[in-house]
N, C-alpha and C positions, 0 to 999 in steps of 0.2 A: 375540765377538758371537753372540747367540742365533740359531739357525736355526729360524725360526718359520713354521708353516703357518697358513692361515686356514680357517675352517669356517663356511659359511652353512647354517642350518637353513631349508629351503624346501619341505617336503614336504606341508604341510597343504592341505586342500581349500578353505579359506576360505569356510565355510558362511555366515557372517554377511556376508561380502564379496560373495558371489554367484559365486565361482569361485576357483581357485588364485591366491593373491596374487603368486606368483612371476611370473605372466603380466601382472599389472597394470602400467600405465604411469604414470610420474610425471615431468614435465618432459622428455618425449620419450624416456625410456628405461624398460625394464622394471625392476621392483623387484629382480629377480634380478641383472640386469646392474649395477645401481647398487651392490648389496651386494658383489658380487664385485670391482668396480672399487675400492670403498672399501678393502677388505682389501689388494688389490694396492698401492694408493697409500700405504697405511699401513705397508708394509714386510713383508707376508707373501710368502714366496718361492713358495709354491704355494697355491692356493685350492681347497678341496673344497666341493661343494654337495650337500646331501642333498635328493633329489627324490622325490616320491611321486605325489600327485594331479597330473595334467597333465604328467607327466615328459616324455613324448615331445614335447609342444608346447613345453615350456620349453627343451628341448635344441635343437629346431629354430629357435627364435626367438633364442637367445642369441647375443650378439656378443662377449662377454668370454670369455677363456680360463679354464676351470676343469675340475677333475676331478669328474665326476658320481658320486654314490653313491646307488644306488637303495634306497629303503626301502619294501618291499612291505607293511610293517605300519604305515604312516603313520596309519591310522585308529585305532590304539590309543593315540595321544597323542604329545606332544612328546618324551617320554623315548626312544621307539623311534628317532627321528631322531638324537638326541644319541648314543645307544649306537652306531648304525650309523656315524655320522660319526667319532666318536672311534676306533672300531676300524679305520677306514680310513686314519687319519693315518700316513704312512710312517715307519718307524723312524728315518730320518735326521733327523727334526725333534726339537728339544729341547722344543718345546711348541706350543700351538695357541691362536689367538685365535678365539673363538666369537662369532658375531653372528646376528641374526634377519633374515629377508628382509623383514619388514613394518615396518622402522624406517628409512625412506629419508633421514632427516635425521641419522643417525649419520655422522660426518665422519672422513676419514683421520687427522686429528690425534689423535682419540681412540684409534685403533688404535696410532699411534706412541707415545702416552703409556703405554698398558698394556704395550707391548713394552719401552719404556724402564724401566718399573718392574721388569720381569723381568731386564733387563740389570743393574739395581742389586741384584738378589738375591731379589726376590719370586718365589715359586713359584706364587702365585695373585694376580692383579691384576684388580680389578673397577672399571670406570668408574662414576663417580658424577656426578649432575646435581643441583645444589643440595642436596647431601647424601644423595640417594637413589640406591641402587644400580641399575645397568642394564647394558646391553651397550655395547661389547664386553667380554668377559672373557678373560683369559689364564690358561691352565693348563699347568704344567710336565708333561712326559711322565710323571714319577713318580706323578702323581695320576690319570691318565686311567682306569685300571682301577677305582679306587675311586669316581670320579665316575660312571662308567657303571653300576657295581653299585648305587649309591644312587639312581639315577634311576628314576622310575616315573610312569605316567600322564602328566599334563601338568606334572609337577615335574621339571625338568631337573637343574641342579647345586645347586638351592636347599638340599637337605638336606645335601649335602657341605659347603657354605659354612657352614651353621648349626652343623655338628658340628666344624668346624675353624676357629674364628674367628681364632686366632693366625696362621694361614697367610695370611690375606687382607690384601692391601694395597689400600686404597681410593684411587682415582686421580681427582681432579676433572678433568672433561673438558668441552670445548666441544661444541656441537651440541644436538640435541633428540631424545630417545629415544621420541617419541610412537609408539605402536603404531597401525598402520593396520588397523582391524578392519572398517570398513564403507566403502562408496564415499564417504559423507559425510566420513569422516575424511580420506580422500585429497584430496577437494576442498578441505577446510579448510586443507590445507598450502599451497595456493597463494593463500590470502586473507591478505594481510599484516595485516589488522585482527584476525585470530584470534589470541588469546594462546596461546603454546606450552603444551601439556599435558606437564609433565615427569614424569608418573607413568604407567608402562606399565599397560595394562589387560587384557592377555591372560594 
């Protein structure tokens, strides 16, 4: 059985949102707590969360157990958080499931499914929603250095995935990968008449 860690990228300042999204609440819980809990419930044995903007407040408010990773370069883009998080994954783990703090409708079953794909032999497993790739993503340890090396700006693992298409197993998943970029996005999630947006926009 794969020994899998979880990684939440939660360092951004949320400029369009009006503050760090890790601190925002949805359905009575912070987005950070929801993301951490989703990874735990999906089968990750340890969850790391990369924090930057609002790190002290996020740590003080958190109720879920996670290992904090501080990214002092968070203003330079998503890639700095991915690099910091991958570097912090303990050696005892075979791989890591990566997700974003601003997708509160990612569900534990999606995490379980990408881990199951790894159990079946995939070294890279990517959740899909109606055929479109999103999070969570599983990466075997053997690829972590290459993924980190290829990440830049706000491009995380995208270039690695494009360069190694034969490694990637796409995994159809339940849930909704809507990115919460503005307060209006967050409010729309609680309105049942709003159709789900299955394409991430960040």
